[in-house]
GUZA-867709 format. One line per field, with one value per residue (C-alpha): z, y, x; chain; residue in three letters; residue number from 1. Coordinates in pm, 1 decimal. Example, Ala and Ser with C-alpha at 12.3 -4.5 7.8 and 13.67 -1.06 7.14 Angstrom:
<palums>
z: [780.0, 714.0]
y: [-450.0, -106.0]
x: [1230.0, 1367.0]
loke: [A, A]
dose: [Ala, Ser]
zator: [1, 2]
</palums>
This chain:
<palums>
z: [0.0, 84.0, -245.9, -434.3, -237.7, -347.5, -712.4, -697.0, -535.6, -804.1, -1077.5, -906.3, -874.3, -1235.2, -1151.3, -1328.5, -1659.2, -1709.8, -1865.2, -1521.1, -1429.5, -1662.7, -1469.4, -1158.5, -844.1, -679.5, -941.2, -1003.1, -1331.4, -1204.5, -1429.9, -1319.2, -1301.0, -1078.2, -861.4, -806.8, -714.1, -470.5, -306.1, -268.0, -82.3, 128.2, 178.2, 555.2, 521.3, 282.6, 486.6, 800.6, 620.6, 489.4, 835.3, 987.7, 730.5, 856.0, 1170.4, 974.9, 989.6, 1355.4, 1467.0, 1270.2, 1428.4, 1769.6, 1702.7, 1614.3, 1916.5, 2173.9, 2075.0, 1821.5, 1947.2, 2310.2, 2511.3, 2639.5, 2963.6, 3050.4, 3392.0, 3441.7, 3776.4, 3966.9, 4294.3, 4649.1, 4991.3, 5330.1, 5690.3, 6000.1, 6377.6, 6636.4, 6981.4, 7118.2, 7153.6, 7293.1, 7573.5, 7563.0, 7671.0, 7398.1, 7622.8, 7490.0, 7640.4, 7565.1, 7315.4, 7471.5, 7157.5, 6914.6, 6611.6, 6251.1, 6006.9, 5641.7, 5325.5, 4955.4, 4621.8, 4249.8, 3997.9, 3619.6, 3474.7, 3146.5, 3107.6, 2810.3, 2826.8, 2570.6, 2605.0, 2362.8, 2367.0, 2079.6, 1752.4, 1916.3, 1758.5, 1401.9, 1481.8, 1625.1, 1305.1, 1089.0, 1299.5, 1248.3, 876.2, 848.8, 1034.8, 799.7, 491.2, 616.8, 659.8, 308.5, 168.8, 364.7, 190.2, -150.2, -67.3, 59.9, -250.2, -484.2, -308.3, -307.6, -679.2, -763.2, -532.2, -681.9, -1032.3, -931.8, -775.8, -1063.8, -1322.7, -1118.0, -1114.1, -1490.7, -1529.5, -1326.0, -1523.4, -1854.3, -1730.4, -1625.2, -1969.7, -2125.5, -1910.2, -2021.8, -2385.1, -2314.5, -2161.4, -2480.1, -2690.2, -2479.6, -2516.2, -2894.7, -2891.8, -2680.4, -2931.7, -3212.2, -3018.2, -2958.1, -3326.9, -3433.3, -3175.9, -3312.6, -3656.0, -3507.4, -3597.6, -3235.5, -2916.7, -2598.9, -2440.0, -2655.8, -2544.9, -2180.2, -2219.8, -2387.5, -2108.3, -1853.9, -2030.5, -2001.3, -1629.9, -1561.9, -1753.9, -1551.0, -1237.4, -1371.4, -1444.5, -1093.3, -934.1, -1159.2, -1081.7, -708.4, -773.4, -962.4, -681.0, -431.9, -652.6, -664.9, -287.1, -240.1, -467.8, -278.3, 53.7, -75.1, -206.7, 152.7, 70.4, 309.1, 52.7, -48.4, -414.2, -663.0, -878.6, -1253.2, -1386.0, -1710.2, -1975.2, -1969.1, -2237.8, -2098.2, -2124.3, -2360.4, -2544.8, -2679.4, -2389.2, -2615.4, -2599.7, -2221.1, -2117.2, -1794.5, -1684.0, -1735.7, -1542.5, -1255.4, -1252.4, -1248.7, -965.5, -752.6, -779.3, -764.4, -559.0, -236.1, -24.7, -118.1, -59.9, 289.0, 349.3, 252.3, 480.3, 764.6, 709.0, 732.3, 1051.8, 1201.8, 1104.6, 1279.2, 1580.4, 1598.4, 1602.9, 1870.8, 2087.0, 2055.9, 2204.5, 2550.1, 2496.1, 2424.7, 2689.5, 2774.3, 2774.9, 2935.6, 2913.1, 3060.5, 3095.8, 3354.6, 3363.5, 3622.7, 3815.7, 4147.2, 4341.8, 4719.3, 4902.3, 5267.0, 5182.1, 4990.2, 4648.6, 4524.3, 4146.9, 4172.1, 3820.8, 3950.7, 3964.3, 4288.0, 4233.9, 3949.9, 3678.7, 3778.3, 3546.2, 3565.7, 3316.3, 3384.8, 3192.2, 3296.1, 3140.8, 3227.0, 3099.6, 3186.0, 2966.9, 3261.6, 3392.7, 3309.8, 3112.8, 3040.4, 2959.9, 2710.7, 2551.9, 2527.5, 2361.4, 2104.4, 2028.8, 1992.2, 1752.8, 1546.9, 1529.6, 1427.8, 1147.8, 1022.2, 1035.5, 847.2, 571.1, 548.4, 540.8, 258.1, 67.5, 123.3, -4.5, -307.7, -392.2, -341.5, -565.2, -834.3, -820.1, -837.7, -1145.3, -1328.3, -1229.6, -1338.6, -1680.0, -1723.7, -1615.0, -1857.7, -2145.6, -2034.1, -1999.5, -2338.2, -2497.2, -2296.9, -2422.3, -2782.0, -2752.7, -2574.0, -2845.5, -3112.2, -2917.5, -2897.3, -3274.7, -3322.6, -3059.9, -3213.1, -3559.7, -3420.3, -3241.5, -3557.9, -3754.3, -3471.0, -3472.2, -3846.5, -3815.6, -3531.0, -3743.7, -4027.5, -3788.3, -3822.0, -3464.5, -3135.6, -2873.5, -2641.0, -2907.8, -2950.8, -2576.8, -2569.2, -2827.9, -2615.2, -2311.9, -2504.7, -2652.5, -2316.4, -2146.2, -2405.2, -2390.8, -2016.3, -2065.3, -2300.1, -2046.7, -1763.6, -1972.7, -2064.8, -1703.8, -1585.7, -1826.9, -1675.4, -1324.5, -1423.3, -1563.0, -1234.4, -1039.4, -1253.4, -1222.5, -845.8, -823.6, -1064.2, -925.2, -1272.6, -1564.8, -1814.5, -2047.4, -2302.9, -2295.3, -2062.9, -1861.8, -1844.7, -1530.2, -1281.0, -1122.5, -779.6, -597.4, -861.3, -763.2, -938.0]
y: [0.0, 241.7, 154.3, 242.2, 566.3, 669.5, 595.4, 781.3, 1081.1, 1092.2, 1079.7, 1352.5, 1586.6, 1534.3, 1370.4, 1052.9, 1042.1, 871.6, 573.5, 466.0, 380.6, 82.2, -63.8, -271.3, -73.6, -239.3, -115.1, 241.6, 324.4, 562.1, 825.5, 1048.8, 1349.3, 1161.6, 1037.7, 1394.6, 1512.1, 1223.6, 1281.7, 1653.8, 1577.3, 1283.9, 1285.9, 1331.3, 1534.9, 1785.7, 1809.7, 1886.8, 2175.4, 2299.6, 2276.3, 2477.4, 2753.6, 2789.5, 2953.8, 3254.9, 3462.6, 3403.6, 3463.3, 3787.2, 3910.4, 3811.5, 4006.8, 4316.3, 4303.9, 4182.6, 4372.2, 4646.8, 4791.7, 4881.5, 4583.5, 4618.9, 4460.9, 4476.5, 4384.6, 4358.8, 4300.5, 4268.5, 4221.3, 4158.7, 4106.0, 4134.6, 4086.0, 4207.0, 4197.6, 4394.0, 4222.7, 4443.6, 4820.7, 5107.6, 5356.8, 5724.7, 5655.2, 5398.0, 5095.7, 4781.8, 4694.2, 4441.2, 4574.9, 4497.3, 4611.2, 4397.7, 4312.5, 4208.5, 4490.8, 4413.2, 4588.4, 4509.7, 4670.3, 4605.8, 4762.0, 4790.4, 4884.3, 4911.6, 4950.1, 5020.2, 4921.3, 4984.3, 4890.9, 4987.0, 4955.0, 5085.0, 4954.8, 4653.2, 4718.5, 4717.2, 4422.4, 4221.5, 4273.0, 4181.5, 3873.9, 3741.8, 3821.7, 3620.6, 3331.1, 3336.7, 3354.0, 3066.1, 2851.7, 2938.8, 2845.4, 2520.8, 2443.7, 2521.8, 2313.6, 2023.7, 2035.6, 2052.5, 1761.9, 1564.2, 1618.3, 1509.6, 1208.8, 1097.3, 1131.8, 932.5, 654.0, 649.5, 634.0, 368.6, 159.3, 203.7, 99.7, -215.4, -288.9, -242.2, -475.9, -724.4, -709.1, -758.0, -1066.3, -1198.2, -1152.6, -1328.1, -1621.1, -1650.6, -1633.2, -1903.4, -2127.6, -2084.6, -2178.4, -2484.0, -2585.3, -2552.3, -2763.7, -3033.4, -3039.3, -3071.0, -3346.5, -3530.6, -3514.5, -3651.5, -3329.6, -3240.3, -3428.7, -3446.6, -3212.7, -2924.8, -2988.4, -2993.4, -2675.1, -2506.1, -2619.7, -2492.6, -2155.0, -2137.2, -2217.9, -1963.7, -1700.5, -1782.5, -1725.9, -1385.8, -1303.8, -1400.0, -1185.2, -891.3, -925.9, -900.4, -593.2, -429.0, -499.0, -343.0, -33.0, 1.8, -39.4, 239.2, 463.6, 380.9, 467.9, 803.2, 884.4, 874.6, 720.4, 452.5, 302.5, -50.2, -9.5, -205.0, 29.0, -9.4, 226.1, 403.7, 441.7, 777.3, 933.5, 953.6, 1300.4, 1197.1, 1492.1, 1608.8, 1796.6, 1987.2, 2287.5, 2323.4, 2631.9, 2557.5, 2915.7, 3015.7, 2709.4, 2796.6, 3157.3, 3041.8, 2797.0, 3067.2, 3272.7, 3011.0, 2717.3, 2710.1, 2571.3, 2864.9, 3108.9, 2967.5, 3007.8, 3374.2, 3412.6, 3262.0, 3533.4, 3797.8, 3637.8, 3632.7, 3998.6, 4085.4, 3889.3, 4117.2, 4421.7, 4265.6, 4194.9, 4558.4, 4672.0, 4622.2, 4954.8, 5141.8, 5304.1, 5130.0, 5322.0, 5189.9, 5377.3, 5285.0, 5433.1, 5299.4, 5394.2, 5257.8, 5314.9, 5159.2, 5085.6, 5051.3, 5166.8, 5098.1, 4802.9, 4489.4, 4572.6, 4230.5, 4222.9, 4564.8, 4699.2, 5049.8, 5305.5, 5505.7, 5681.2, 5903.5, 5784.9, 5762.0, 5753.0, 5763.1, 5786.7, 5655.5, 5682.6, 5487.9, 5567.4, 5352.5, 5304.5, 4946.7, 4938.8, 4856.7, 4577.8, 4238.1, 4413.2, 4108.0, 3888.4, 4149.4, 4166.9, 3788.0, 3784.9, 4040.0, 3843.7, 3522.8, 3694.7, 3825.2, 3478.2, 3329.2, 3586.8, 3497.9, 3126.6, 3190.6, 3366.2, 3077.1, 2827.0, 3023.6, 3028.5, 2653.9, 2591.9, 2812.5, 2623.1, 2288.6, 2383.2, 2516.1, 2192.1, 1989.3, 2178.6, 2146.8, 1781.9, 1706.0, 1865.8, 1655.8, 1345.8, 1417.2, 1449.3, 1132.1, 934.9, 1056.9, 923.6, 600.0, 560.5, 617.2, 355.9, 111.7, 139.8, 84.8, -212.6, -359.1, -335.1, -517.2, -781.7, -846.2, -889.1, -1114.1, -1326.2, -1356.4, -1478.1, -1710.8, -1875.8, -1932.7, -2082.1, -2303.3, -2435.6, -2529.9, -2681.7, -2440.0, -2312.8, -2500.3, -2432.8, -2289.4, -2035.2, -1958.7, -1919.7, -1665.5, -1462.3, -1501.7, -1357.0, -1068.3, -966.6, -991.7, -785.5, -509.3, -504.8, -446.2, -183.1, 18.2, 25.3, 117.0, 387.6, 548.6, 574.1, 682.0, 974.9, 1059.2, 1038.6, 1284.4, 1520.9, 1507.4, 1579.0, 1886.8, 2009.6, 1965.9, 2173.4, 2443.1, 2456.7, 2465.1, 2230.7, 2197.4, 1940.1, 2200.6, 2365.0, 2606.3, 2805.9, 3184.0, 3332.1, 3388.1, 3727.5, 3626.7, 3364.2, 3094.6, 2738.9, 2431.1]
x: [0.0, 284.4, 449.9, 132.6, 111.3, 462.6, 390.8, 57.9, 225.8, 493.2, 228.0, 23.7, 321.7, 420.0, 751.4, 642.8, 462.3, 127.8, 303.7, 415.3, 57.7, 72.6, 365.3, 344.4, 264.7, 564.5, 813.7, 925.8, 1094.5, 1357.7, 1508.8, 1793.2, 1559.6, 1314.6, 1601.0, 1721.6, 1370.7, 1317.5, 1655.3, 1589.6, 1267.3, 1388.8, 1765.6, 1826.1, 2147.8, 1993.9, 1675.0, 1877.2, 2049.7, 1713.8, 1555.6, 1840.4, 1784.2, 1425.3, 1567.3, 1692.4, 1372.9, 1290.2, 1649.9, 1671.5, 1346.6, 1480.7, 1799.8, 1598.4, 1370.1, 1624.1, 1938.7, 1873.6, 1545.3, 1471.6, 1359.5, 1006.8, 888.5, 519.0, 381.0, 4.5, -164.3, 160.0, -19.6, 87.7, -70.9, 101.0, -8.5, 183.8, 133.1, 334.1, 335.5, 611.3, 581.5, 786.3, 714.1, 792.3, 1148.4, 1217.7, 1190.9, 1024.4, 689.0, 419.8, 168.9, -169.3, -352.9, -151.4, -355.2, -297.6, -232.8, -298.6, -184.6, -208.4, -137.3, -167.8, 70.6, 77.9, 415.9, 600.1, 975.4, 1203.4, 1570.4, 1840.6, 2207.0, 2479.3, 2856.4, 3061.3, 2921.5, 2759.4, 2418.6, 2548.1, 2772.2, 2483.7, 2286.5, 2584.9, 2659.9, 2308.4, 2325.7, 2648.1, 2487.5, 2189.1, 2407.8, 2620.1, 2309.2, 2193.8, 2533.8, 2518.7, 2190.6, 2344.4, 2649.0, 2439.0, 2218.7, 2518.0, 2686.5, 2362.4, 2305.6, 2658.7, 2634.2, 2302.5, 2443.8, 2751.0, 2545.4, 2298.5, 2577.0, 2755.7, 2438.3, 2408.0, 2771.3, 2717.3, 2399.5, 2584.3, 2855.0, 2588.0, 2429.0, 2771.3, 2822.5, 2484.2, 2582.9, 2912.1, 2721.5, 2516.0, 2834.2, 2999.1, 2693.6, 2705.3, 3073.8, 2994.3, 2726.9, 2982.4, 3232.4, 2969.6, 2875.8, 3237.8, 3287.6, 2986.9, 3149.0, 3472.7, 3651.5, 3727.6, 3795.2, 3593.6, 3848.0, 3723.8, 3366.2, 3468.1, 3672.0, 3375.3, 3148.0, 3400.7, 3404.3, 3024.5, 3032.0, 3304.5, 3111.6, 2798.7, 3007.4, 3116.2, 2752.7, 2641.9, 2911.1, 2826.2, 2456.4, 2533.3, 2750.1, 2464.0, 2217.8, 2458.3, 2490.3, 2110.7, 2095.6, 2351.1, 2144.1, 1823.9, 1989.7, 2110.6, 1763.0, 1642.5, 1305.4, 1183.6, 947.8, 1046.8, 952.5, 1163.6, 1369.1, 1398.2, 1665.0, 1589.2, 1856.9, 2032.9, 2249.3, 2599.7, 2758.4, 3037.3, 3192.1, 3522.8, 3689.0, 3928.3, 3693.4, 3726.7, 3922.5, 4103.8, 4167.7, 3806.0, 3689.0, 3921.7, 3800.7, 3438.4, 3504.9, 3669.6, 3349.9, 3075.2, 3204.0, 2994.1, 3279.4, 3500.5, 3215.8, 3173.1, 3547.0, 3522.0, 3223.6, 3429.0, 3688.8, 3418.0, 3289.9, 3639.8, 3691.9, 3367.9, 3491.3, 3796.8, 3569.2, 3349.7, 3653.5, 3760.1, 3428.7, 3580.6, 3762.6, 3441.7, 3220.8, 2894.3, 2566.2, 2249.7, 1918.8, 1585.1, 1238.0, 992.8, 624.8, 381.0, 63.3, -20.9, -337.9, -295.1, -610.3, -681.4, -898.4, -811.4, -659.5, -548.5, -609.4, -768.5, -820.7, -881.0, -601.1, -589.8, -254.9, -132.9, 100.9, 469.0, 766.9, 1142.1, 1425.8, 1777.1, 2101.2, 2408.8, 2744.4, 3045.8, 3398.4, 3492.9, 3804.3, 4030.0, 3806.7, 3955.7, 4228.4, 4442.1, 4141.7, 4021.2, 4365.0, 4372.0, 4027.9, 4143.6, 4459.9, 4261.0, 4020.7, 4313.4, 4470.1, 4136.1, 4112.6, 4460.7, 4378.4, 4055.5, 4246.3, 4489.8, 4201.5, 4039.4, 4368.6, 4405.6, 4053.2, 4121.0, 4438.7, 4265.9, 3972.4, 4204.7, 4402.0, 4080.9, 3961.0, 4291.5, 4327.2, 3970.0, 4027.4, 4341.9, 4151.7, 3867.7, 4114.7, 4289.7, 3966.1, 3846.0, 4163.3, 4133.9, 3776.8, 3884.0, 4159.8, 3929.4, 3664.5, 3928.3, 4064.8, 3714.4, 3672.7, 4003.0, 3919.2, 3576.0, 3726.4, 3996.6, 3736.0, 3528.6, 3828.0, 3934.5, 3589.9, 3609.6, 3958.6, 3840.7, 3555.0, 3790.5, 4042.3, 4332.9, 4303.3, 4276.5, 4011.8, 4275.5, 4366.0, 3998.4, 3953.9, 4235.8, 4045.6, 3732.2, 3904.4, 4059.9, 3726.0, 3549.6, 3819.8, 3806.1, 3426.1, 3440.7, 3711.7, 3489.4, 3205.4, 3440.8, 3609.8, 3277.7, 3169.3, 3514.8, 3480.5, 3141.3, 3286.9, 3561.2, 3296.0, 3103.8, 3421.8, 3485.4, 3126.3, 3136.7, 3455.3, 3336.8, 2983.9, 2826.4, 2760.7, 3043.5, 2887.8, 2791.8, 3133.1, 3310.0, 3051.8, 3080.3, 3232.8, 2952.4, 2911.7, 2792.1, 2598.2, 2594.9, 2522.5, 2398.1]
loke: [A, A, A, A, A, A, A, A, A, A, A, A, A, A, A, A, A, A, A, A, A, A, A, A, A, A, A, A, A, A, A, A, A, A, A, A, A, A, A, A, A, A, A, A, A, A, A, A, A, A, A, A, A, A, A, A, A, A, A, A, A, A, A, A, A, A, A, A, A, A, A, A, A, A, A, A, A, A, A, A, A, A, A, A, A, A, A, A, A, A, A, A, A, A, A, A, A, A, A, A, A, A, A, A, A, A, A, A, A, A, A, A, A, A, A, A, A, A, A, A, A, A, A, A, A, A, A, A, A, A, A, A, A, A, A, A, A, A, A, A, A, A, A, A, A, A, A, A, A, A, A, A, A, A, A, A, A, A, A, A, A, A, A, A, A, A, A, A, A, A, A, A, A, A, A, A, A, A, A, A, A, A, A, A, A, A, A, A, A, A, A, A, A, A, A, A, A, A, A, A, A, A, A, A, A, A, A, A, A, A, A, A, A, A, A, A, A, A, A, A, A, A, A, A, A, A, A, A, A, A, A, A, A, A, A, A, A, A, A, A, A, A, A, A, A, A, A, A, A, A, A, A, A, A, A, A, A, A, A, A, A, A, A, A, A, A, A, A, A, A, A, A, A, A, A, A, A, A, A, A, A, A, A, A, A, A, A, A, A, A, A, A, A, A, A, A, A, A, A, A, A, A, A, A, A, A, A, A, A, A, A, A, A, A, A, A, A, A, A, A, A, A, A, A, A, A, A, A, A, A, A, A, A, A, A, A, A, A, A, A, A, A, A, A, A, A, A, A, A, A, A, A, A, A, A, A, A, A, A, A, A, A, A, A, A, A, A, A, A, A, A, A, A, A, A, A, A, A, A, A, A, A, A, A, A, A, A, A, A, A, A, A, A, A, A, A, A, A, A, A, A, A, A, A, A, A, A, A, A, A, A, A, A, A, A, A, A, A, A, A, A, A, A, A, A, A, A, A, A, A, A, A, A, A, A, A, A, A, A, A, A, A, A, A, A, A, A, A, A, A, A, A, A, A, A, A, A, A, A, A, A, A, A, A]
dose: [Unk, Unk, Unk, Unk, Unk, Unk, Unk, Unk, Unk, Unk, Unk, Unk, Unk, Unk, Unk, Unk, Unk, Unk, Unk, Unk, Unk, Unk, Unk, Unk, Unk, Unk, Unk, Unk, Unk, Unk, Unk, Unk, Unk, Unk, Unk, Unk, Unk, Unk, Unk, Unk, Unk, Unk, Unk, Unk, Unk, Unk, Unk, Unk, Unk, Unk, Unk, Unk, Unk, Unk, Unk, Unk, Unk, Unk, Unk, Unk, Unk, Unk, Unk, Unk, Unk, Unk, Unk, Unk, Unk, Unk, Unk, Unk, Unk, Unk, Unk, Unk, Unk, Unk, Unk, Unk, Unk, Unk, Unk, Unk, Unk, Unk, Unk, Unk, Unk, Unk, Unk, Unk, Unk, Unk, Unk, Unk, Unk, Unk, Unk, Unk, Unk, Unk, Unk, Unk, Unk, Unk, Unk, Unk, Unk, Unk, Unk, Unk, Unk, Unk, Unk, Unk, Unk, Unk, Unk, Unk, Unk, Unk, Unk, Unk, Unk, Unk, Unk, Unk, Unk, Unk, Unk, Unk, Unk, Unk, Unk, Unk, Unk, Unk, Unk, Unk, Unk, Unk, Unk, Unk, Unk, Unk, Unk, Unk, Unk, Unk, Unk, Unk, Unk, Unk, Unk, Unk, Unk, Unk, Unk, Unk, Unk, Unk, Unk, Unk, Unk, Unk, Unk, Unk, Unk, Unk, Unk, Unk, Unk, Unk, Unk, Unk, Unk, Unk, Unk, Unk, Unk, Unk, Unk, Unk, Unk, Unk, Unk, Unk, Unk, Unk, Unk, Unk, Unk, Unk, Unk, Unk, Unk, Unk, Unk, Unk, Unk, Unk, Unk, Unk, Unk, Unk, Unk, Unk, Unk, Unk, Unk, Unk, Unk, Unk, Unk, Unk, Unk, Unk, Unk, Unk, Unk, Unk, Unk, Unk, Unk, Unk, Unk, Unk, Unk, Unk, Unk, Unk, Unk, Unk, Unk, Unk, Unk, Unk, Unk, Unk, Unk, Unk, Unk, Unk, Unk, Unk, Unk, Unk, Unk, Unk, Unk, Unk, Unk, Unk, Unk, Unk, Unk, Unk, Unk, Unk, Unk, Unk, Unk, Unk, Unk, Unk, Unk, Unk, Unk, Unk, Unk, Unk, Unk, Unk, Unk, Unk, Unk, Unk, Unk, Unk, Unk, Unk, Unk, Unk, Unk, Unk, Unk, Unk, Unk, Unk, Unk, Unk, Unk, Unk, Unk, Unk, Unk, Unk, Unk, Unk, Unk, Unk, Unk, Unk, Unk, Unk, Unk, Unk, Unk, Unk, Unk, Unk, Unk, Unk, Unk, Unk, Unk, Unk, Unk, Unk, Unk, Unk, Unk, Unk, Unk, Unk, Unk, Unk, Unk, Unk, Unk, Unk, Unk, Unk, Unk, Unk, Unk, Unk, Unk, Unk, Unk, Unk, Unk, Unk, Unk, Unk, Unk, Unk, Unk, Unk, Unk, Unk, Unk, Unk, Unk, Unk, Unk, Unk, Unk, Unk, Unk, Unk, Unk, Unk, Unk, Unk, Unk, Unk, Unk, Unk, Unk, Unk, Unk, Unk, Unk, Unk, Unk, Unk, Unk, Unk, Unk, Unk, Unk, Unk, Unk, Unk, Unk, Unk, Unk, Unk, Unk, Unk, Unk, Unk, Unk, Unk, Unk, Unk, Unk, Unk, Unk, Unk, Unk, Unk, Unk, Unk, Unk, Unk, Unk, Unk, Unk, Unk, Unk, Unk, Unk, Unk, Unk, Unk, Unk, Unk, Unk, Unk, Unk, Unk, Unk, Unk, Unk, Unk, Unk, Unk, Unk, Unk, Unk, Unk, Unk, Unk, Unk, Unk, Unk, Unk, Unk, Unk, Unk, Unk, Unk, Unk, Unk, Unk, Unk, Unk, Unk, Unk, Unk, Unk, Unk, Unk, Unk, Unk, Unk, Unk, Unk, Unk, Unk, Unk]
zator: [1, 2, 3, 4, 5, 6, 7, 8, 9, 10, 11, 12, 13, 14, 15, 16, 17, 18, 19, 20, 21, 22, 23, 24, 25, 26, 27, 28, 29, 30, 31, 32, 33, 34, 35, 36, 37, 38, 39, 40, 41, 42, 43, 44, 45, 46, 47, 48, 49, 50, 51, 52, 53, 54, 55, 56, 57, 58, 59, 60, 61, 62, 63, 64, 65, 66, 67, 68, 69, 70, 71, 72, 73, 74, 75, 76, 77, 78, 79, 80, 81, 82, 83, 84, 85, 86, 87, 88, 89, 90, 91, 92, 93, 94, 95, 96, 97, 98, 99, 100, 101, 102, 103, 104, 105, 106, 107, 108, 109, 110, 111, 112, 113, 114, 115, 116, 117, 118, 119, 120, 121, 122, 123, 124, 125, 126, 127, 128, 129, 130, 131, 132, 133, 134, 135, 136, 137, 138, 139, 140, 141, 142, 143, 144, 145, 146, 147, 148, 149, 150, 151, 152, 153, 154, 155, 156, 157, 158, 159, 160, 161, 162, 163, 164, 165, 166, 167, 168, 169, 170, 171, 172, 173, 174, 175, 176, 177, 178, 179, 180, 181, 182, 183, 184, 185, 186, 187, 188, 189, 190, 191, 192, 193, 194, 195, 196, 197, 198, 199, 200, 201, 202, 203, 204, 205, 206, 207, 208, 209, 210, 211, 212, 213, 214, 215, 216, 217, 218, 219, 220, 221, 222, 223, 224, 225, 226, 227, 228, 229, 230, 231, 232, 233, 234, 235, 236, 237, 238, 239, 240, 241, 242, 243, 244, 245, 246, 247, 248, 249, 250, 251, 252, 253, 254, 255, 256, 257, 258, 259, 260, 261, 262, 263, 264, 265, 266, 267, 268, 269, 270, 271, 272, 273, 274, 275, 276, 277, 278, 279, 280, 281, 282, 283, 284, 285, 286, 287, 288, 289, 290, 291, 292, 293, 294, 295, 296, 297, 298, 299, 300, 301, 302, 303, 304, 305, 306, 307, 308, 309, 310, 311, 312, 313, 314, 315, 316, 317, 318, 319, 320, 321, 322, 323, 324, 325, 326, 327, 328, 329, 330, 331, 332, 333, 334, 335, 336, 337, 338, 339, 340, 341, 342, 343, 344, 345, 346, 347, 348, 349, 350, 351, 352, 353, 354, 355, 356, 357, 358, 359, 360, 361, 362, 363, 364, 365, 366, 367, 368, 369, 370, 371, 372, 373, 374, 375, 376, 377, 378, 379, 380, 381, 382, 383, 384, 385, 386, 387, 388, 389, 390, 391, 392, 393, 394, 395, 396, 397, 398, 399, 400, 401, 402, 403, 404, 405, 406, 407, 408, 409, 410, 411, 412, 413, 414, 415, 416, 417, 418, 419, 420, 421, 422, 423, 424, 425, 426, 427, 428, 429, 430, 431, 432, 433, 434, 435, 436, 437, 438, 439, 440, 441, 442, 443, 444, 445, 446, 447, 448, 449, 450, 451, 452, 453, 454, 455, 456, 457, 458, 459, 460, 461, 462, 463, 464]
</palums>
């Protein structure tokens, strides 16, 4: 039932076309686009970053009302009741005597009051606003970074699953080819043109290829499981991966310097490093506030009701309005002098370390971009050579089969051609997906798609 609910929800939101309705309710035909949408809505890591960003508005409002604007305190029906009895009195000479008329004396009052308080020290008000703005921006960048990383990770896992499925299909084709070769060996043996050894070797080749297929099938299932986990969906729907066009292109048009320049502007990790520098610089200014005078202002307004009778929760006002205004000016620069100096030095060191961390991140990203471009060019050449090798191996295998049929080649020689063709077939699949993996590494470092060529240098926020 939950599986059907997921499929119905995907159809309703337009993530899955109407054709999915004809499939089994327990199977979801997963395209890369659908996988990205599901992960964005269910991945726990990304949802945690998104949930943290929801605090931005409430924390900014709290900063305004608690630190930037005067703090308002309202007291309604602040009421009190007190009873007192005096059993000891004093005579005219100040000596204590027993009070024969001792009796309980009662008093009560009810007060409504409002107070305004405002504290400022140096540029603390502007700094408080900027500190909260930096915190909000850091959360937003964390969301962008989490989304970018999630998208790249989903693409990697999806492409890895496709690679394992392509390898599995290749192993299935190799099983069929081995069975055909075994049939040929049996026919030749029946005609007394080959020995029983050739039949047994052909049968052994089939069994070994079935073993390869079984191992590859398990590898594919594990790749799908890893993808399902990263999607974050708890639905146990079987996944059927749709075919996707691999982003294979000639990387000769990529301009390394422009890619590096774009990455230094757009990459969310580097943007967070720059924001850390700004935060550390603000920390230096905040530490220097200890040298500034502190000003505290307050306004209190109240009215009180305290008649002779009982006035608990009395809504009437028996006394006129009272108010007072206070200003406190202090210069605490010599309080905790050495601790303040230590705080300022620590803030300065943190700023220097932040700058070094940003420089380290910049160097690392530049290295990643340049290395990824080199890897893309290398993998493209590897793919070209692997495809050419496969053409040669397939032609060699075709000729080897013909020679085996006419008796000019032994089965061992034919088996060597089998293995060479199978190896090159696997190499082509691996090379294609290694190229895609290099492309994803470059896009993750740059922070933009490069499949259509070198992207223009972004002017600001950027992102995927």
